[in-house]
C-alpha positions in Angstrom: 0.0 0.0 0.0 1.1 3.6 -0.7 2.5 5.0 2.6 0.6 8.3 2.2 -2.7 6.5 1.8 -1.8 4.2 4.7 -1.0 7.2 6.9 -4.3 8.9 6.0 -6.3 5.7 6.7 -4.7 5.1 10.1 -5.3 8.8 11.1 -9.0 8.4 10.2 -9.6 5.2 12.2 -7.5 6.1 15.2 -9.8 7.0 18.1 -9.1 8.3 21.7 -12.5 7.1 22.9 -10.8 4.0 24.3 -9.1 4.2 27.6 -5.7 2.6 26.9 -3.1 2.9 24.2 -3.3 -0.8 23.7 -7.0 -0.7 23.0 -6.7 2.3 20.7 -3.9 0.7 18.6 -5.8 -2.7 18.4 -9.1 -1.1 17.3 -7.3 1.1 14.7 -5.7 -2.0 13.2 -9.0 -3.8 13.2 -10.9 -0.9 11.7 -8.3 -0.4 9.0 -8.2 -4.1 8.3 -4.4 -4.2 8.6 -2.4 -7.2 9.6 1.1 -6.1 10.9 2.5 -9.4 9.9 2.2 -8.6 6.2 3.7 -5.1 6.3 7.0 -4.1 4.6 9.6 -2.1 6.5 8.4 1.2 5.1 4.7 0.4 5.9 5.6 -0.7 9.4 7.5 2.6 9.9 4.5 4.6 8.6 2.2 2.6 10.9 4.3 3.1 14.1 5.1 6.8 13.4 1.4 7.5 12.8 0.3 5.9 16.0 3.1 7.6 18.0 2.1 11.0 16.5 -1.5 10.4 17.5 -0.5 9.5 21.0 2.2 12.0 21.7 1.1 15.2 19.8 0.0 16.9 23.0 3.0 15.8 25.0 5.3 17.0 22.2 3.7 20.4 22.2 4.1 20.5 26.0 7.8 19.6 25.8 8.4 22.2 23.1 6.6 24.8 25.3 8.7 23.9 28.3 11.9 24.1 26.2 10.9 27.6 25.1 10.3 28.6 28.7 13.7 27.1 29.6 15.4 29.1 26.9 13.7 32.3 28.1 14.6 31.5 31.7 18.2 30.9 30.7 18.3 34.3 28.9 16.9 35.9 32.0 19.3 34.0 34.3 22.3 35.1 32.1 21.1 38.7 32.2 20.7 38.7 36.0 24.0 36.9 36.4 25.7 39.7 34.4 24.0 42.3 36.6 25.1 40.5 39.7 28.7 40.5 38.5 28.5 44.2 37.7 27.1 45.0 41.1 30.0 43.2 42.8 32.5 45.1 40.6 30.9 48.4 41.6 31.0 47.7 45.3 34.6 46.7 45.2 35.6 49.6 43.0 33.9 52.1 45.3 35.6 50.7 48.4 38.9 50.6 46.4 38.6 54.4 45.8 38.2 54.9 49.6 41.4 52.9 50.5 43.7 53.9 47.7 46.3 55.3 50.2 46.3 52.3 52.5 48.4 49.6 51.0 47.5 47.0 53.6 43.7 47.6 53.2 44.0 47.6 49.4 45.8 44.3 49.4 43.1 42.8 51.7 40.4 44.1 49.5 42.0 42.7 46.3 42.3 39.3 48.0 38.6 39.3 48.9 37.7 40.5 45.4 39.6 37.6 43.8 37.6 35.2 46.0 34.2 36.8 45.4 34.1 37.4 41.7 33.4 34.6 39.2 36.7 34.6 37.4 35.9 32.4 34.4 34.2 35.2 32.4 37.3 37.4 32.7 39.9 34.7 33.1 41.9 35.3 29.9 42.0 39.1 30.3 42.9 38.8 34.0 45.8 36.4 33.4 47.1 38.6 30.6 47.0 41.7 32.7 48.6 40.1 35.7 51.6 38.6 33.8 52.2 41.8 31.7 52.1 43.9 34.9 54.6 41.5 36.5 57.0 41.7 33.6 56.8 45.5 33.5 56.8 46.3 37.3 58.6 43.4 39.1 61.9 45.0 40.0 63.0 42.4 42.4 64.3 40.2 39.6 62.0 37.4 40.8 59.5 37.4 37.9 59.3 33.6 37.8 58.2 33.2 41.4 55.7 36.1 41.0 54.1 34.6 38.0 53.9 31.2 39.6 52.1 32.6 42.7 49.8 34.7 40.5 48.8 31.7 38.4 48.5 29.5 41.4 45.9 31.8 43.0 44.0 32.5 39.8 43.9 28.7 39.1 42.7 27.9 42.6 40.1 30.6 42.8 38.7 29.7 39.4 38.5 26.0 40.0 37.6 25.7 43.7 33.9 26.4 43.5 31.4 23.8 42.3 31.9 20.2 41.2 35.4 19.1 40.4 35.0 17.7 36.9 37.4 17.2 34.0 35.6 19.4 31.5 35.5 22.4 33.8 39.1 22.0 35.0 40.3 21.5 31.4 38.6 24.7 30.3 40.1 26.8 33.1 43.6 25.5 32.8 43.6 25.6 29.0 42.4 29.2 29.0 45.2 30.2 31.4 47.9 28.4 29.5 46.6 29.6 26.1 46.7 33.2 27.3 50.2 32.8 28.7 51.4 31.3 25.4 50.3 34.5 23.6 52.4 36.5 26.0 55.4 34.1 25.6 55.1 34.4 21.8 55.3 38.2 22.1 58.3 37.9 24.6 60.5 35.2 23.1 63.5 36.0 25.2 61.5 35.2 28.4 59.2 32.6 26.9 60.6 29.6 28.8 60.7 31.5 32.1 57.0 32.6 31.7 55.8 29.2 30.6 57.7 27.2 33.2 56.4 29.5 36.0 52.8 29.2 34.6 52.8 25.4 34.5 54.1 25.3 38.1 51.5 27.7 39.2 48.7 25.8 37.4 49.9 22.5 39.1 50.0 24.1 42.5 46.6 25.7 42.0 45.1 22.4 40.9 46.6 20.6 43.9 45.2 23.3 46.3 41.8 23.0 44.7 41.6 19.2 45.0 42.8 19.5 48.6 40.0 22.0 49.4 37.5 19.7 47.6 38.7 16.8 49.9 38.3 19.0 53.0 34.8 20.0 52.0 33.8 16.4 51.3 35.1 15.3 54.8 32.9 17.8 56.6 29.8 17.8 54.3 26.9 15.6 55.3 26.5 12.7 52.8 23.0 13.8 52.0 24.4 17.0 50.6 27.3 15.5 48.8 25.4 15.6 45.5 26.2 19.3 45.4 29.9 18.5 45.1 29.6 15.1 43.3 27.2 15.0 40.4 28.4 11.6 39.2 30.2 9.3 41.6 31.9 7.1 39.0 33.0 10.0 36.8 34.6 12.0 39.7 36.5 8.8 40.9 37.8 8.3 37.3 38.7 12.0 36.9 40.7 11.9 40.2 42.6 8.8 39.1 44.0 10.6 36.1 44.6 14.2 37.0 48.3 13.9 36.1 47.3 12.6 32.6 44.8 15.5 32.3 47.4 18.0 33.2 49.9 16.6 30.6 47.2 16.5 28.0 46.4 20.2 28.5 50.0 21.1 27.9 50.4 18.8 24.8 47.1 20.1 23.3 48.2 23.7 23.7 51.7 22.9 22.4 50.3 21.4 19.2 48.4 24.6 18.5 51.5 26.9 19.0 54.5 27.9 17.0 57.4 25.6 16.7 59.5 27.4 19.3 56.8 27.4 21.9 55.9 23.8 21.1 59.5 22.7 21.7 59.6 24.6 25.1 56.2 23.1 26.2 57.1 19.6 25.2 60.4 19.8 27.1 58.7 21.3 30.2 56.0 18.7 30.2 58.6 15.9 30.0 60.5 17.5 32.9 57.3 17.9 35.0 56.3 14.3 34.8 58.6 13.7 37.8 57.0 16.6 39.7 53.4 15.5 39.7 53.7 13.1 42.7 51.9 15.7 44.9 49.1 16.0 42.4 48.7 12.2 42.1 48.8 11.8 45.9 46.2 14.4 46.8 43.9 13.0 44.0 44.2 9.5 45.4 43.5 10.7 48.9 40.4 12.6 47.7 39.2 9.5 45.8 39.6 7.5 49.0 37.6 10.0 51.0 34.8 9.8 48.5 34.8 6.0 48.7 34.9 6.0 52.5 32.2 8.7 52.7 29.8 6.7 50.5 30.6 3.2 51.8 28.2 3.5 54.7 25.3 3.9 52.3 26.2 0.8 50.2 23.2 -1.1 51.4 20.8 1.7 50.5 22.5 2.0 47.1 22.0 -1.8 46.6 18.3 -1.5 47.4 17.9 1.4 45.1 19.8 -0.5 42.3 17.6 -3.6 42.9 14.5 -1.4 42.6 15.8 0.3 39.5 16.5 -3.1 37.8 12.8 -3.9 38.2 11.5 -0.6 37.1 9.5 -0.3 33.8 12.4 1.7 32.2 14.9 -1.1 33.2 12.7 -3.8 31.9 12.2 -1.9 28.6 16.0 -1.5 28.3 16.4 -5.2 28.7 13.8 -6.0 26.1 15.4 -3.6 23.6 18.8 -5.1 24.3 17.5 -8.5 23.4 15.7 -7.1 20.4 18.9 -5.3 19.2 20.7 -8.7 19.5 18.0 -10.2 17.3 18.3 -7.5 14.7 22.1 -8.0 14.6 21.8 -11.7 14.4 19.4 -11.6 11.4 21.7 -9.0 9.7 24.7 -11.2 10.3 22.9 -14.3 9.0 21.8 -12.4 5.8 25.4 -11.2 5.3 26.8 -14.8 5.6 24.1 -16.1 3.3 24.9 -13.4 0.7 28.6 -14.2 0.9 27.9 -17.9 0.6 25.6 -17.4 -2.4 28.3 -15.3 -4.1 30.9 -18.0 -3.6 28.5 -20.8 -4.8 27.9 -18.8 -8.0 31.6 -18.6 -8.7 
C-alpha cells in the first residue's frame, strides 16, 4: 500500500475514545483491516510513526513549550548573572577608591575580590593583565616566582567552587595556558621562564583546589554531597587521572602553538612528569575520602539499584537489548548467506 494512503487511513480510524493505548492501537488496526505481519519495513515505519504521533502530539507540544520557557529562563538568568557581577565590581571599585592610600587595606580588598568574583568570564584578560604587569613592574628580579604565585591563586580561585569535573578544570587551565602562550610568543627571550612559572602555578593551584575539595567532602553531610559530586563514577575516574589530564592540556596547547613554543612546552611537560607526585597523591587521597564517605550507604544503594533493575524503564531497556541482539543476528545471518551465495555462483 502507498505509505501516504496508509497514513491517512490510520489517522482516520485512530480514536481516543478507548481508555488505553493498547485498545486504541488494536481497534485502529481492526478498523483499518491491517495485519502487521504482512507489512513491509516502510509500511511498518509509517504505521508506528502515525500511532506515535497520534499518542504524543499533546506531549510533544508540552515539551516544546517547556523548552521555550527554559530558553527564556536561561536568557533571564544570564542577564541577572551579568547584573550580579557588575554590582559586585561596583561595590569593590567604590571601596577601592576609599582605601587607595592604605596599601594593607588595598591588598586585603583585592584578595577578597579575587575570592568573590566569578573569574571564568574574565579569566583570559585577567591572566594577561597580571603577567604583563609582573613583567613590567617586578623590579625584584623574581619574575618567575611572582608569575607562579599569581597563576596558582588564579587557578585555585577559578577551580575551587562547584563540582570538580574534567571538562571544567580543562577549560580553566587551558584558558590560562593559552593566554600565557600568547604573552610568551610576544616575549620570546623570556618565553621559557614565563611558561615554566605558569605550569608550576597551574599545578599548585590544581593541587590546592583538590585538597579543598577533599576537606569539603570530609565535613559535608553525605545527604548534601550531591552538590559536590554530580556523578560518583566520573569523579573517581577523573581523580585517578589528574596527572594525565594536566599533561594532555600542555600537549594540546603545544600542538596549536609555534614551533619554538611547542618545543619549550614539550620539554617542560617531559621534565614535570617527575614533579606530579603531589598531584597524584592528593587526588588519590580525595578519591579514598569519597569511597569512605559513600561506603556507609552501600546497602541503601544496593536496594535502590535492585528497585531500578525492576522498574519499567529497566525492563524496557532489557527488552530492547535482546531485540537489538536479534536484529544484529538476522543481519549477520543475511550477510553470511549473501557471501555464501556469491561463492557458490563462482
